[in-house]
PyMOL Python script that loads the backbone (N, CA, C, O; Angstrom):
from pymol import cmd

cmd.read_pdbstr("""\
ATOM      1  N   UNK A   1      13.421 -21.175   0.492  1.00  0.00           N
ATOM      2  CA  UNK A   1      12.076 -21.699   0.325  1.00  0.00           C
ATOM      3  C   UNK A   1      11.169 -21.056   1.389  1.00  0.00           C
ATOM      4  O   UNK A   1      11.497 -21.053   2.575  1.00  0.00           O
ATOM      5  N   UNK A   2      10.054 -20.527   0.956  1.00  0.00           N
ATOM      6  CA  UNK A   2       9.112 -19.893   1.888  1.00  0.00           C
ATOM      7  C   UNK A   2       8.176 -20.948   2.471  1.00  0.00           C
ATOM      8  O   UNK A   2       7.725 -21.859   1.776  1.00  0.00           O
ATOM      9  N   UNK A   3       7.901 -20.801   3.741  1.00  0.00           N
ATOM     10  CA  UNK A   3       6.964 -21.681   4.418  1.00  0.00           C
ATOM     11  C   UNK A   3       5.565 -21.114   4.296  1.00  0.00           C
ATOM     12  O   UNK A   3       5.409 -19.917   4.057  1.00  0.00           O
ATOM     13  N   UNK A   4       4.530 -21.952   4.456  1.00  0.00           N
ATOM     14  CA  UNK A   4       3.153 -21.432   4.392  1.00  0.00           C
ATOM     15  C   UNK A   4       2.955 -20.313   5.396  1.00  0.00           C
ATOM     16  O   UNK A   4       3.368 -20.425   6.550  1.00  0.00           O
ATOM     17  N   UNK A   5       2.323 -19.231   4.955  1.00  0.00           N
ATOM     18  CA  UNK A   5       2.095 -18.104   5.827  1.00  0.00           C
ATOM     19  C   UNK A   5       3.209 -17.089   5.842  1.00  0.00           C
ATOM     20  O   UNK A   5       3.133 -16.077   6.538  1.00  0.00           O
ATOM     21  N   UNK A   6       4.272 -17.366   5.053  1.00  0.00           N
ATOM     22  CA  UNK A   6       5.371 -16.434   4.968  1.00  0.00           C
ATOM     23  C   UNK A   6       5.519 -15.958   3.538  1.00  0.00           C
ATOM     24  O   UNK A   6       5.199 -16.671   2.587  1.00  0.00           O
ATOM     25  N   UNK A   7       6.005 -14.746   3.410  1.00  0.00           N
ATOM     26  CA  UNK A   7       6.252 -14.145   2.097  1.00  0.00           C
ATOM     27  C   UNK A   7       7.515 -14.750   1.515  1.00  0.00           C
ATOM     28  O   UNK A   7       8.269 -15.407   2.233  1.00  0.00           O
ATOM     29  N   UNK A   8       7.765 -14.540   0.211  1.00  0.00           N
ATOM     30  CA  UNK A   8       8.990 -15.076  -0.394  1.00  0.00           C
ATOM     31  C   UNK A   8      10.272 -14.605   0.275  1.00  0.00           C
ATOM     32  O   UNK A   8      11.298 -15.278   0.174  1.00  0.00           O
ATOM     33  N   UNK A   9      10.237 -13.447   0.966  1.00  0.00           N
ATOM     34  CA  UNK A   9      11.435 -12.970   1.654  1.00  0.00           C
ATOM     35  C   UNK A   9      11.599 -13.602   3.023  1.00  0.00           C
ATOM     36  O   UNK A   9      12.525 -13.241   3.749  1.00  0.00           O
ATOM     37  N   UNK A  10      10.730 -14.536   3.403  1.00  0.00           N
ATOM     38  CA  UNK A  10      10.831 -15.263   4.654  1.00  0.00           C
ATOM     39  C   UNK A  10      10.103 -14.630   5.822  1.00  0.00           C
ATOM     40  O   UNK A  10       9.955 -15.265   6.866  1.00  0.00           O
ATOM     41  N   UNK A  11       9.641 -13.385   5.675  1.00  0.00           N
ATOM     42  CA  UNK A  11       8.902 -12.727   6.735  1.00  0.00           C
ATOM     43  C   UNK A  11       7.433 -13.123   6.680  1.00  0.00           C
ATOM     44  O   UNK A  11       6.942 -13.518   5.623  1.00  0.00           O
ATOM     45  N   UNK A  12       6.729 -13.025   7.794  1.00  0.00           N
ATOM     46  CA  UNK A  12       5.285 -13.295   7.776  1.00  0.00           C
ATOM     47  C   UNK A  12       4.572 -12.232   6.950  1.00  0.00           C
ATOM     48  O   UNK A  12       5.044 -11.102   6.821  1.00  0.00           O
ATOM     49  N   UNK A  13       3.445 -12.611   6.405  1.00  0.00           N
ATOM     50  CA  UNK A  13       2.653 -11.639   5.647  1.00  0.00           C
ATOM     51  C   UNK A  13       2.074 -10.593   6.594  1.00  0.00           C
ATOM     52  O   UNK A  13       1.888 -10.849   7.783  1.00  0.00           O
ATOM     53  N   UNK A  14       1.796  -9.433   6.058  1.00  0.00           N
ATOM     54  CA  UNK A  14       1.168  -8.357   6.811  1.00  0.00           C
ATOM     55  C   UNK A  14      -0.271  -8.719   7.109  1.00  0.00           C
ATOM     56  O   UNK A  14      -0.856  -9.570   6.440  1.00  0.00           O
ATOM     57  N   UNK A  15      -0.845  -8.069   8.118  1.00  0.00           N
ATOM     58  CA  UNK A  15      -2.261  -8.239   8.375  1.00  0.00           C
ATOM     59  C   UNK A  15      -3.103  -7.300   7.502  1.00  0.00           C
ATOM     60  O   UNK A  15      -4.333  -7.318   7.565  1.00  0.00           O
ATOM     61  N   UNK A  16      -2.426  -6.479   6.688  1.00  0.00           N
ATOM     62  CA  UNK A  16      -3.103  -5.549   5.780  1.00  0.00           C
ATOM     63  C   UNK A  16      -3.249  -6.205   4.400  1.00  0.00           C
ATOM     64  O   UNK A  16      -2.421  -7.023   4.001  1.00  0.00           O
ATOM     65  N   UNK A  17      -4.307  -5.837   3.687  1.00  0.00           N
ATOM     66  CA  UNK A  17      -4.603  -6.410   2.376  1.00  0.00           C
ATOM     67  C   UNK A  17      -4.178  -5.450   1.261  1.00  0.00           C
ATOM     68  O   UNK A  17      -4.416  -4.245   1.344  1.00  0.00           O
ATOM     69  N   UNK A  18      -3.547  -5.998   0.218  1.00  0.00           N
ATOM     70  CA  UNK A  18      -3.158  -5.157  -0.901  1.00  0.00           C
ATOM     71  C   UNK A  18      -4.383  -4.691  -1.687  1.00  0.00           C
ATOM     72  O   UNK A  18      -4.351  -3.617  -2.289  1.00  0.00           O
ATOM     73  N   UNK A  19      -5.457  -5.475  -1.693  1.00  0.00           N
ATOM     74  CA  UNK A  19      -6.691  -5.081  -2.404  1.00  0.00           C
ATOM     75  C   UNK A  19      -7.328  -3.904  -1.687  1.00  0.00           C
ATOM     76  O   UNK A  19      -7.738  -2.938  -2.330  1.00  0.00           O
ATOM     77  N   UNK A  20      -7.415  -3.970  -0.372  1.00  0.00           N
ATOM     78  CA  UNK A  20      -7.962  -2.846   0.391  1.00  0.00           C
ATOM     79  C   UNK A  20      -7.114  -1.604   0.214  1.00  0.00           C
ATOM     80  O   UNK A  20      -7.649  -0.516   0.000  1.00  0.00           O
ATOM     81  N   UNK A  21      -5.790  -1.747   0.299  1.00  0.00           N
ATOM     82  CA  UNK A  21      -4.895  -0.614   0.140  1.00  0.00           C
ATOM     83  C   UNK A  21      -5.033  -0.010  -1.255  1.00  0.00           C
ATOM     84  O   UNK A  21      -5.076   1.212  -1.399  1.00  0.00           O
ATOM     85  N   UNK A  22      -5.102  -0.855  -2.280  1.00  0.00           N
ATOM     86  CA  UNK A  22      -5.246  -0.365  -3.642  1.00  0.00           C
ATOM     87  C   UNK A  22      -6.532   0.384  -3.883  1.00  0.00           C
ATOM     88  O   UNK A  22      -6.529   1.451  -4.495  1.00  0.00           O
ATOM     89  N   UNK A  23      -7.646  -0.170  -3.401  1.00  0.00           N
ATOM     90  CA  UNK A  23      -8.931   0.489  -3.583  1.00  0.00           C
ATOM     91  C   UNK A  23      -9.024   1.792  -2.812  1.00  0.00           C
ATOM     92  O   UNK A  23      -9.547   2.784  -3.320  1.00  0.00           O
ATOM     93  N   UNK A  24      -8.513   1.791  -1.572  1.00  0.00           N
ATOM     94  CA  UNK A  24      -8.482   3.035  -0.805  1.00  0.00           C
ATOM     95  C   UNK A  24      -7.638   4.090  -1.521  1.00  0.00           C
ATOM     96  O   UNK A  24      -7.994   5.268  -1.555  1.00  0.00           O
ATOM     97  N   UNK A  25      -6.529   3.652  -2.086  1.00  0.00           N
ATOM     98  CA  UNK A  25      -5.631   4.580  -2.780  1.00  0.00           C
ATOM     99  C   UNK A  25      -6.267   5.130  -4.059  1.00  0.00           C
ATOM    100  O   UNK A  25      -6.097   6.308  -4.373  1.00  0.00           O
ATOM    101  N   UNK A  26      -6.988   4.302  -4.791  1.00  0.00           N
ATOM    102  CA  UNK A  26      -7.630   4.765  -6.026  1.00  0.00           C
ATOM    103  C   UNK A  26      -8.752   5.749  -5.706  1.00  0.00           C
ATOM    104  O   UNK A  26      -8.843   6.805  -6.332  1.00  0.00           O
ATOM    105  N   UNK A  27      -9.601   5.417  -4.743  1.00  0.00           N
ATOM    106  CA  UNK A  27     -10.780   6.248  -4.483  1.00  0.00           C
ATOM    107  C   UNK A  27     -10.546   7.384  -3.491  1.00  0.00           C
ATOM    108  O   UNK A  27     -11.195   8.426  -3.586  1.00  0.00           O
ATOM    109  N   UNK A  28      -9.626   7.199  -2.534  1.00  0.00           N
ATOM    110  CA  UNK A  28      -9.370   8.239  -1.530  1.00  0.00           C
ATOM    111  C   UNK A  28      -7.888   8.609  -1.443  1.00  0.00           C
ATOM    112  O   UNK A  28      -7.433   9.161  -0.441  1.00  0.00           O
ATOM    113  N   UNK A  29      -7.154   8.302  -2.492  1.00  0.00           N
ATOM    114  CA  UNK A  29      -5.719   8.569  -2.503  1.00  0.00           C
ATOM    115  C   UNK A  29      -5.354  10.037  -2.429  1.00  0.00           C
ATOM    116  O   UNK A  29      -4.263  10.383  -1.976  1.00  0.00           O
ATOM    117  N   UNK A  30      -6.248  10.900  -2.867  1.00  0.00           N
ATOM    118  CA  UNK A  30      -5.957  12.337  -2.765  1.00  0.00           C
ATOM    119  C   UNK A  30      -5.882  12.777  -1.306  1.00  0.00           C
ATOM    120  O   UNK A  30      -5.386  13.865  -1.013  1.00  0.00           O
ATOM    121  N   UNK A  31      -6.366  11.949  -0.397  1.00  0.00           N
ATOM    122  CA  UNK A  31      -6.244  12.199   1.044  1.00  0.00           C
ATOM    123  C   UNK A  31      -5.137  11.330   1.673  1.00  0.00           C
ATOM    124  O   UNK A  31      -4.881  11.429   2.873  1.00  0.00           O
ATOM    125  N   UNK A  32      -4.488  10.487   0.867  1.00  0.00           N
ATOM    126  CA  UNK A  32      -3.426   9.606   1.365  1.00  0.00           C
ATOM    127  C   UNK A  32      -3.923   8.439   2.180  1.00  0.00           C
ATOM    128  O   UNK A  32      -3.150   7.830   2.920  1.00  0.00           O
ATOM    129  N   UNK A  33      -5.206   8.110   2.061  1.00  0.00           N
ATOM    130  CA  UNK A  33      -5.815   7.081   2.911  1.00  0.00           C
ATOM    131  C   UNK A  33      -5.169   5.699   2.726  1.00  0.00           C
ATOM    132  O   UNK A  33      -4.972   4.979   3.706  1.00  0.00           O
ATOM    133  N   UNK A  34      -4.843   5.327   1.504  1.00  0.00           N
ATOM    134  CA  UNK A  34      -4.208   4.020   1.274  1.00  0.00           C
ATOM    135  C   UNK A  34      -2.857   3.907   1.961  1.00  0.00           C
ATOM    136  O   UNK A  34      -2.492   2.840   2.454  1.00  0.00           O
ATOM    137  N   UNK A  35      -2.125   4.996   1.991  1.00  0.00           N
ATOM    138  CA  UNK A  35      -0.814   5.022   2.654  1.00  0.00           C
ATOM    139  C   UNK A  35      -0.965   5.072   4.175  1.00  0.00           C
ATOM    140  O   UNK A  35      -0.172   4.463   4.893  1.00  0.00           O
ATOM    141  N   UNK A  36      -1.962   5.782   4.668  1.00  0.00           N
ATOM    142  CA  UNK A  36      -2.232   5.752   6.106  1.00  0.00           C
ATOM    143  C   UNK A  36      -2.576   4.310   6.520  1.00  0.00           C
ATOM    144  O   UNK A  36      -2.141   3.843   7.573  1.00  0.00           O
ATOM    145  N   UNK A  37      -3.351   3.623   5.695  1.00  0.00           N
ATOM    146  CA  UNK A  37      -3.776   2.250   5.981  1.00  0.00           C
ATOM    147  C   UNK A  37      -2.573   1.312   6.122  1.00  0.00           C
ATOM    148  O   UNK A  37      -2.565   0.437   6.988  1.00  0.00           O
ATOM    149  N   UNK A  38      -1.560   1.493   5.274  1.00  0.00           N
ATOM    150  CA  UNK A  38      -0.393   0.614   5.324  1.00  0.00           C
ATOM    151  C   UNK A  38       0.663   1.091   6.330  1.00  0.00           C
ATOM    152  O   UNK A  38       1.666   0.410   6.545  1.00  0.00           O
ATOM    153  N   UNK A  39       0.439   2.253   6.941  1.00  0.00           N
ATOM    154  CA  UNK A  39       1.343   2.759   7.968  1.00  0.00           C
ATOM    155  C   UNK A  39       2.434   3.676   7.478  1.00  0.00           C
ATOM    156  O   UNK A  39       3.290   4.080   8.266  1.00  0.00           O
ATOM    157  N   UNK A  40       2.436   4.022   6.198  1.00  0.00           N
ATOM    158  CA  UNK A  40       3.437   4.923   5.625  1.00  0.00           C
ATOM    159  C   UNK A  40       2.960   6.372   5.807  1.00  0.00           C
ATOM    160  O   UNK A  40       2.456   7.001   4.877  1.00  0.00           O
ATOM    161  N   UNK A  41       3.137   6.874   7.027  1.00  0.00           N
ATOM    162  CA  UNK A  41       2.568   8.161   7.403  1.00  0.00           C
ATOM    163  C   UNK A  41       3.182   9.326   6.626  1.00  0.00           C
ATOM    164  O   UNK A  41       2.459  10.215   6.178  1.00  0.00           O
ATOM    165  N   UNK A  42       4.489   9.331   6.462  1.00  0.00           N
ATOM    166  CA  UNK A  42       5.167  10.420   5.743  1.00  0.00           C
ATOM    167  C   UNK A  42       4.670  10.562   4.317  1.00  0.00           C
ATOM    168  O   UNK A  42       4.391  11.669   3.857  1.00  0.00           O
ATOM    169  N   UNK A  43       4.559   9.441   3.618  1.00  0.00           N
ATOM    170  CA  UNK A  43       4.088   9.473   2.250  1.00  0.00           C
ATOM    171  C   UNK A  43       2.608   9.844   2.200  1.00  0.00           C
ATOM    172  O   UNK A  43       2.164  10.509   1.264  1.00  0.00           O
ATOM    173  N   UNK A  44       1.850   9.418   3.197  1.00  0.00           N
ATOM    174  CA  UNK A  44       0.427   9.748   3.257  1.00  0.00           C
ATOM    175  C   UNK A  44       0.233  11.253   3.421  1.00  0.00           C
ATOM    176  O   UNK A  44      -0.636  11.844   2.780  1.00  0.00           O
ATOM    177  N   UNK A  45       1.041  11.871   4.279  1.00  0.00           N
ATOM    178  CA  UNK A  45       0.942  13.314   4.472  1.00  0.00           C
ATOM    179  C   UNK A  45       1.326  14.055   3.191  1.00  0.00           C
ATOM    180  O   UNK A  45       0.705  15.057   2.835  1.00  0.00           O
ATOM    181  N   UNK A  46       2.357  13.555   2.501  1.00  0.00           N
ATOM    182  CA  UNK A  46       2.755  14.162   1.225  1.00  0.00           C
ATOM    183  C   UNK A  46       1.623  14.078   0.195  1.00  0.00           C
ATOM    184  O   UNK A  46       1.381  15.033  -0.544  1.00  0.00           O
ATOM    185  N   UNK A  47       0.939  12.946   0.149  1.00  0.00           N
ATOM    186  CA  UNK A  47      -0.183  12.813  -0.766  1.00  0.00           C
ATOM    187  C   UNK A  47      -1.329  13.720  -0.355  1.00  0.00           C
ATOM    188  O   UNK A  47      -2.005  14.294  -1.209  1.00  0.00           O
ATOM    189  N   UNK A  48      -1.551  13.852   0.934  1.00  0.00           N
ATOM    190  CA  UNK A  48      -2.595  14.727   1.431  1.00  0.00           C
ATOM    191  C   UNK A  48      -2.317  16.184   1.047  1.00  0.00           C
ATOM    192  O   UNK A  48      -3.217  16.899   0.606  1.00  0.00           O
ATOM    193  N   UNK A  49      -1.083  16.609   1.216  1.00  0.00           N
ATOM    194  CA  UNK A  49      -0.728  18.002   0.925  1.00  0.00           C
ATOM    195  C   UNK A  49      -0.731  18.321  -0.571  1.00  0.00           C
ATOM    196  O   UNK A  49      -0.963  19.466  -0.957  1.00  0.00           O
ATOM    197  N   UNK A  50      -0.474  17.307  -1.426  1.00  0.00           N
ATOM    198  CA  UNK A  50      -0.456  17.538  -2.872  1.00  0.00           C
ATOM    199  C   UNK A  50      -1.733  17.046  -3.559  1.00  0.00           C
ATOM    200  O   UNK A  50      -1.826  17.017  -4.786  1.00  0.00           O
ATOM    201  N   UNK A  51      -2.716  16.660  -2.734  1.00  0.00           N
ATOM    202  CA  UNK A  51      -3.960  16.067  -3.249  1.00  0.00           C
ATOM    203  C   UNK A  51      -3.665  14.873  -4.156  1.00  0.00           C
ATOM    204  O   UNK A  51      -4.217  14.736  -5.248  1.00  0.00           O
ATOM    205  N   UNK A  52      -2.768  14.014  -3.657  1.00  0.00           N
ATOM    206  CA  UNK A  52      -2.406  12.805  -4.390  1.00  0.00           C
ATOM    207  C   UNK A  52      -1.691  13.096  -5.685  1.00  0.00           C
ATOM    208  O   UNK A  52      -1.852  12.377  -6.671  1.00  0.00           O
ATOM    209  N   UNK A  53      -0.884  14.173  -5.684  1.00  0.00           N
ATOM    210  CA  UNK A  53      -0.195  14.536  -6.923  1.00  0.00           C
ATOM    211  C   UNK A  53      -1.205  14.887  -7.994  1.00  0.00           C
ATOM    212  O   UNK A  53      -1.090  14.461  -9.144  1.00  0.00           O
ATOM    213  N   UNK A  54      -2.208  15.682  -7.595  1.00  0.00           N
ATOM    214  CA  UNK A  54      -3.331  16.070  -8.469  1.00  0.00           C
ATOM    215  C   UNK A  54      -4.079  14.848  -9.000  1.00  0.00           C
ATOM    216  O   UNK A  54      -4.639  14.880 -10.096  1.00  0.00           O
ATOM    217  N   UNK A  55      -4.083  13.787  -8.223  1.00  0.00           N
ATOM    218  CA  UNK A  55      -4.814  12.580  -8.594  1.00  0.00           C
ATOM    219  C   UNK A  55      -4.015  11.570  -9.364  1.00  0.00           C
ATOM    220  O   UNK A  55      -4.358  10.388  -9.379  1.00  0.00           O
ATOM    221  N   UNK A  56      -2.940  12.015 -10.012  1.00  0.00           N
ATOM    222  CA  UNK A  56      -2.158  11.093 -10.860  1.00  0.00           C
ATOM    223  C   UNK A  56      -1.336  10.156  -9.990  1.00  0.00           C
ATOM    224  O   UNK A  56      -1.328   8.946 -10.216  1.00  0.00           O
ATOM    225  N   UNK A  57      -0.647  10.702  -8.999  1.00  0.00           N
ATOM    226  CA  UNK A  57       0.177   9.886  -8.102  1.00  0.00           C
ATOM    227  C   UNK A  57      -0.678   8.843  -7.396  1.00  0.00           C
ATOM    228  O   UNK A  57      -0.301   7.673  -7.323  1.00  0.00           O
ATOM    229  N   UNK A  58      -1.827   9.262  -6.877  1.00  0.00           N
ATOM    230  CA  UNK A  58      -2.659   8.320  -6.135  1.00  0.00           C
ATOM    231  C   UNK A  58      -3.244   7.225  -7.023  1.00  0.00           C
ATOM    232  O   UNK A  58      -3.377   6.083  -6.584  1.00  0.00           O
ATOM    233  N   UNK A  59      -3.594   7.556  -8.260  1.00  0.00           N
ATOM    234  CA  UNK A  59      -4.121   6.569  -9.192  1.00  0.00           C
ATOM    235  C   UNK A  59      -3.063   5.526  -9.543  1.00  0.00           C
ATOM    236  O   UNK A  59      -3.330   4.325  -9.501  1.00  0.00           O
ATOM    237  N   UNK A  60      -1.883   5.980  -9.883  1.00  0.00           N
ATOM    238  CA  UNK A  60      -0.791   5.065 -10.233  1.00  0.00           C
ATOM    239  C   UNK A  60      -0.412   4.212  -9.023  1.00  0.00           C
ATOM    240  O   UNK A  60      -0.180   3.009  -9.149  1.00  0.00           O
ATOM    241  N   UNK A  61      -0.351   4.850  -7.848  1.00  0.00           N
ATOM    242  CA  UNK A  61      -0.029   4.120  -6.630  1.00  0.00           C
ATOM    243  C   UNK A  61      -1.062   3.041  -6.338  1.00  0.00           C
ATOM    244  O   UNK A  61      -0.704   1.929  -5.949  1.00  0.00           O
ATOM    245  N   UNK A  62      -2.340   3.357  -6.522  1.00  0.00           N
ATOM    246  CA  UNK A  62      -3.393   2.385  -6.307  1.00  0.00           C
ATOM    247  C   UNK A  62      -3.303   1.208  -7.257  1.00  0.00           C
ATOM    248  O   UNK A  62      -3.493   0.062  -6.850  1.00  0.00           O
ATOM    249  N   UNK A  63      -3.017   1.480  -8.510  1.00  0.00           N
ATOM    250  CA  UNK A  63      -2.857   0.405  -9.498  1.00  0.00           C
ATOM    251  C   UNK A  63      -1.672  -0.481  -9.141  1.00  0.00           C
ATOM    252  O   UNK A  63      -1.740  -1.704  -9.261  1.00  0.00           O
ATOM    253  N   UNK A  64      -0.586   0.148  -8.700  1.00  0.00           N
ATOM    254  CA  UNK A  64       0.595  -0.637  -8.299  1.00  0.00           C
ATOM    255  C   UNK A  64       0.303  -1.494  -7.076  1.00  0.00           C
ATOM    256  O   UNK A  64       0.788  -2.622  -6.987  1.00  0.00           O
ATOM    257  N   UNK A  65      -0.475  -0.984  -6.139  1.00  0.00           N
ATOM    258  CA  UNK A  65      -0.866  -1.806  -4.987  1.00  0.00           C
ATOM    259  C   UNK A  65      -1.622  -3.052  -5.454  1.00  0.00           C
ATOM    260  O   UNK A  65      -1.393  -4.148  -4.942  1.00  0.00           O
ATOM    261  N   UNK A  66      -2.510  -2.886  -6.413  1.00  0.00           N
ATOM    262  CA  UNK A  66      -3.337  -4.009  -6.869  1.00  0.00           C
ATOM    263  C   UNK A  66      -2.564  -5.015  -7.702  1.00  0.00           C
ATOM    264  O   UNK A  66      -2.869  -6.207  -7.651  1.00  0.00           O
ATOM    265  N   UNK A  67      -1.576  -4.576  -8.466  1.00  0.00           N
ATOM    266  CA  UNK A  67      -0.903  -5.472  -9.408  1.00  0.00           C
ATOM    267  C   UNK A  67       0.440  -5.987  -8.919  1.00  0.00           C
ATOM    268  O   UNK A  67       0.927  -6.994  -9.432  1.00  0.00           O
ATOM    269  N   UNK A  68       1.044  -5.336  -7.956  1.00  0.00           N
ATOM    270  CA  UNK A  68       2.377  -5.723  -7.494  1.00  0.00           C
ATOM    271  C   UNK A  68       2.263  -6.712  -6.332  1.00  0.00           C
ATOM    272  O   UNK A  68       1.331  -6.656  -5.529  1.00  0.00           O
ATOM    273  N   UNK A  69       3.227  -7.602  -6.272  1.00  0.00           N
ATOM    274  CA  UNK A  69       3.250  -8.594  -5.196  1.00  0.00           C
ATOM    275  C   UNK A  69       4.313  -8.303  -4.165  1.00  0.00           C
ATOM    276  O   UNK A  69       4.553  -9.130  -3.285  1.00  0.00           O
ATOM    277  N   UNK A  70       4.964  -7.142  -4.244  1.00  0.00           N
ATOM    278  CA  UNK A  70       6.029  -6.837  -3.307  1.00  0.00           C
ATOM    279  C   UNK A  70       5.787  -5.566  -2.497  1.00  0.00           C
ATOM    280  O   UNK A  70       6.724  -5.040  -1.897  1.00  0.00           O
ATOM    281  N   UNK A  71       4.569  -5.068  -2.465  1.00  0.00           N
ATOM    282  CA  UNK A  71       4.242  -3.894  -1.659  1.00  0.00           C
ATOM    283  C   UNK A  71       4.227  -4.283  -0.185  1.00  0.00           C
ATOM    284  O   UNK A  71       3.747  -5.359   0.170  1.00  0.00           O
ATOM    285  N   UNK A  72       4.743  -3.425   0.659  1.00  0.00           N
ATOM    286  CA  UNK A  72       4.894  -3.739   2.065  1.00  0.00           C
ATOM    287  C   UNK A  72       4.169  -2.759   2.964  1.00  0.00           C
ATOM    288  O   UNK A  72       3.773  -1.672   2.543  1.00  0.00           O
ATOM    289  N   UNK A  73       4.003  -3.175   4.233  1.00  0.00           N
ATOM    290  CA  UNK A  73       3.462  -2.271   5.233  1.00  0.00           C
ATOM    291  C   UNK A  73       4.622  -1.565   5.934  1.00  0.00           C
ATOM    292  O   UNK A  73       5.773  -1.690   5.517  1.00  0.00           O
ATOM    293  N   UNK A  74       4.318  -0.832   6.989  1.00  0.00           N
ATOM    294  CA  UNK A  74       5.326  -0.060   7.710  1.00  0.00           C
ATOM    295  C   UNK A  74       6.460  -0.945   8.261  1.00  0.00           C
ATOM    296  O   UNK A  74       7.610  -0.511   8.313  1.00  0.00           O
ATOM    297  N   UNK A  75       6.142  -2.170   8.667  1.00  0.00           N
ATOM    298  CA  UNK A  75       7.149  -3.061   9.232  1.00  0.00           C
ATOM    299  C   UNK A  75       7.930  -3.828   8.158  1.00  0.00           C
ATOM    300  O   UNK A  75       8.782  -4.649   8.495  1.00  0.00           O
ATOM    301  N   UNK A  76       7.656  -3.575   6.875  1.00  0.00           N
ATOM    302  CA  UNK A  76       8.363  -4.240   5.807  1.00  0.00           C
ATOM    303  C   UNK A  76       7.797  -5.595   5.429  1.00  0.00           C
ATOM    304  O   UNK A  76       8.402  -6.326   4.645  1.00  0.00           O
ATOM    305  N   UNK A  77       6.629  -5.939   5.984  1.00  0.00           N
ATOM    306  CA  UNK A  77       5.988  -7.218   5.653  1.00  0.00           C
ATOM    307  C   UNK A  77       5.152  -7.068   4.375  1.00  0.00           C
ATOM    308  O   UNK A  77       4.475  -6.059   4.179  1.00  0.00           O
ATOM    309  N   UNK A  78       5.210  -8.068   3.528  1.00  0.00           N
ATOM    310  CA  UNK A  78       4.469  -8.048   2.260  1.00  0.00           C
ATOM    311  C   UNK A  78       2.968  -8.084   2.538  1.00  0.00           C
ATOM    312  O   UNK A  78       2.504  -8.838   3.393  1.00  0.00           O
ATOM    313  N   UNK A  79       2.211  -7.254   1.801  1.00  0.00           N
ATOM    314  CA  UNK A  79       0.759  -7.200   1.976  1.00  0.00           C
ATOM    315  C   UNK A  79       0.134  -8.478   1.483  1.00  0.00           C
ATOM    316  O   UNK A  79       0.610  -9.086   0.524  1.00  0.00           O
ATOM    317  N   UNK A  80      -0.945  -8.890   2.146  1.00  0.00           N
ATOM    318  CA  UNK A  80      -1.704 -10.098   1.733  1.00  0.00           C
ATOM    319  C   UNK A  80      -2.411  -9.852   0.421  1.00  0.00           C
ATOM    320  O   UNK A  80      -2.770  -8.719   0.099  1.00  0.00           O
ATOM    321  N   UNK A  81      -2.613 -10.931  -0.345  1.00  0.00           N
ATOM    322  CA  UNK A  81      -3.281 -10.865  -1.631  1.00  0.00           C
ATOM    323  C   UNK A  81      -4.742 -10.765  -1.609  1.00  0.00           C
ATOM    324  O   UNK A  81      -5.373 -10.705  -2.664  1.00  0.00           O
TER     325      UNK A  81
END
""", "prot")
cmd.dss("prot")
cmd.show_as("cartoon", "prot")
cmd.util.cbc("prot")
cmd.orient("prot")
């Protein structure tokens, strides 16, 4: 059972927002900005070098950030809604 302020996995929620991450990823994902925001530096650099997979990877990633409830930050904490 999760306590208030904790994610279903028992960890505290991240201080990062999934809405902010999703919108950054949709609009600036070709620069990896959404991934830099969540602390996933390696993936952000890969998106930067491939221009977000020619825009397709960044668009799909942004949509998944907005619709998924299990996206995490660098420390493995679930992003806030």
